[in-house]
C-alpha positions as CSV (number, residue, x, y, z in Angstrom):
1,M,65.8,86.4,75.2
2,K,68.2,87.0,71.8
3,Q,65.7,85.3,69.6
4,N,64.9,85.5,65.7
5,L,61.5,86.1,66.1
6,Q,61.2,85.2,62.4
7,N,61.8,81.4,64.0
8,A,59.2,81.8,66.6
9,T,56.0,80.0,66.3
10,Q,53.2,79.7,68.8
11,I,51.3,76.9,69.8
12,R,47.7,77.3,72.0
13,L,47.7,74.5,74.7
14,E,44.0,74.0,76.0
15,T,44.7,71.1,78.3
16,E,47.3,69.4,80.3
17,A,47.2,66.4,77.7
18,A,48.0,68.9,75.2
19,T,51.2,70.0,77.0
20,D,51.7,66.1,77.5
21,R,51.4,66.2,74.1
22,L,53.8,68.9,73.4
23,A,56.4,67.8,76.2
24,R,56.8,64.2,74.1
25,S,57.9,66.0,71.1
26,V,60.3,67.7,72.9
27,A,61.8,65.1,74.7
28,K,61.7,63.3,71.6
29,H,64.4,66.0,69.9
30,M,66.4,66.5,72.6
31,R,70.3,65.1,73.3
32,A,72.8,65.0,75.9
33,G,74.2,68.8,75.9
34,D,70.9,70.7,74.7
35,V,69.9,73.7,76.6
36,V,66.1,74.6,76.7
37,L,65.5,77.7,78.1
38,L,61.8,78.3,79.7
39,S,60.0,81.6,80.7
40,G,56.3,82.9,81.6
41,S,55.1,84.1,84.5
42,L,54.3,82.3,88.2
43,A,52.5,79.5,87.7
44,A,52.4,79.8,84.2
45,G,53.2,75.8,83.5
46,K,57.1,75.9,83.6
47,T,57.8,73.2,86.1
48,T,54.4,71.3,84.6
49,L,56.3,71.0,81.1
50,V,59.5,70.1,82.8
51,R,58.2,67.2,84.5
52,H,56.3,65.8,81.3
53,V,59.5,66.3,79.3
54,A,61.3,64.1,82.2
55,T,58.6,61.8,82.1
56,W,58.9,61.0,77.9
57,L,62.7,60.9,78.6
58,G,61.8,58.0,80.7
59,S,63.0,59.8,84.4
60,T,61.2,57.8,86.9
61,D,62.2,61.0,90.0
62,R,60.2,63.1,91.3
63,I,60.4,66.2,89.4
64,S,59.7,69.3,91.4
65,S,60.5,72.9,91.0
66,P,64.2,73.6,91.6
67,T,63.2,77.5,93.4
68,Y,65.2,77.1,96.6
69,T,68.2,74.3,95.5
70,L,68.7,76.3,92.2
71,A,69.0,72.7,90.2
72,N,68.1,69.4,90.2
73,F,69.5,66.4,88.6
74,Y,67.5,63.1,87.4
75,Q,68.2,60.3,85.4
76,S,66.8,59.0,82.3
77,P,68.1,56.5,80.3
78,Q,68.5,58.9,77.0
79,A,70.8,61.4,79.6
80,Q,70.8,63.1,82.9
81,I,68.3,65.8,83.2
82,I,69.3,69.2,85.1
83,H,66.8,71.5,85.8
84,I,67.6,74.9,86.8
85,D,65.4,77.5,88.3
86,A,67.2,81.2,87.6
87,Y,64.5,83.0,88.6
88,R,67.0,83.9,92.0
89,L,69.8,84.7,89.9
90,K,70.8,88.0,89.9
91,N,72.6,87.5,86.9
92,A,74.6,85.2,84.3
93,A,78.0,85.4,86.6
94,E,76.1,84.1,89.2
95,F,75.2,81.1,87.3
96,L,78.7,80.5,85.9
97,D,79.7,81.0,90.0
98,L,77.7,77.3,89.9
99,A,80.2,75.5,88.0
100,L,77.7,73.1,86.3
101,E,79.8,73.6,82.7
102,E,80.5,69.9,82.9
103,E,77.3,69.0,83.9
104,L,75.8,71.0,81.1
105,E,77.8,69.2,78.8
106,R,76.6,65.5,79.1
107,S,72.6,66.4,80.3
108,I,69.6,68.0,79.0
109,A,69.3,71.2,80.4
110,L,65.7,72.3,81.6
111,I,66.3,76.4,82.8
112,E,63.4,78.2,84.1
113,W,63.6,81.7,83.6
114,G,66.2,80.8,81.3
115,E,65.6,84.0,79.3
116,C,68.3,86.0,81.3
117,L,70.5,83.2,80.6
118,A,70.3,83.4,76.3
119,D,73.6,84.6,75.6
120,E,75.8,82.5,77.8
121,F,74.5,79.7,75.2
122,D,75.7,79.6,71.4
123,N,72.5,77.4,71.0
124,W,69.1,76.4,72.8
125,I,65.3,76.1,72.4
126,G,63.1,78.9,74.0
127,I,59.4,78.0,75.4
128,D,57.5,80.9,76.4
129,I,54.8,79.9,78.4
130,A,51.8,82.3,79.1
131,T,48.4,81.5,80.2
132,L,45.2,82.3,78.6
133,P,42.8,84.5,80.1
134,E,39.6,83.0,79.6
135,S,41.0,79.8,80.7
136,E,42.2,77.7,83.6
137,T,44.2,75.3,81.8
138,G,44.9,76.9,78.3
139,R,48.4,78.1,77.6
140,L,49.8,79.5,74.7
141,V,53.6,78.5,74.1
142,T,56.2,80.1,71.7
143,L,58.8,78.1,70.8
144,S,61.9,79.7,69.5
145,A,65.4,78.9,68.6
146,S,69.1,79.8,68.4
147,G,71.7,78.4,66.2
148,P,70.8,76.8,62.8
149,E,70.5,73.0,64.2
150,M,68.0,74.0,67.2
151,I,65.9,75.8,64.8
152,T,65.9,72.6,62.9
153,R,65.4,70.6,65.9
154,V,62.0,73.1,66.5
155,Q,60.8,72.5,63.2
156,G,61.0,68.7,64.2
157,I,59.2,69.1,67.7
158,L,56.5,70.9,65.8
159,G,55.8,68.4,63.2
160,A,56.0,65.6,65.8
161,Y,53.2,67.7,67.6
162,S,51.3,68.1,64.3
163,E,51.2,64.3,64.1
164,A,50.4,63.7,67.7
165,N,47.6,66.2,67.2
166,A,46.1,64.7,63.6
């Protein structure tokens, strides 16, 4: 992802409950038109985070990985959620061929394996999830952003997460 690492912040999540608190903080700061690019190895917890974010956005839909469908759509009171899996896309041109521009404008987009699409968006929040070798449930999450508004949103997410852990 093209990112300014000076704006990157790491959070250690020891449990799925901590992941849920982070998801609540992310959801609190999302609006239609926002893009969240998720990265991490297989089974790092990208879909788990999406499930928690969608729940906090008010979706009652069953959240599943869009690995084979490429995109799943979920309804929420705040905005439609589009959950994209870019793993099988060979390049950004294949993403553009999906013709999701209008959907992206009115949705909150959560894009797994999204680092390969960073150049397609001016503003995004990046969430990289890494497993911790010493823990079955622990994760190291790196939050980053592109664009001044998204940098401010990440600061808001971090503040809300800190408050939730106080």
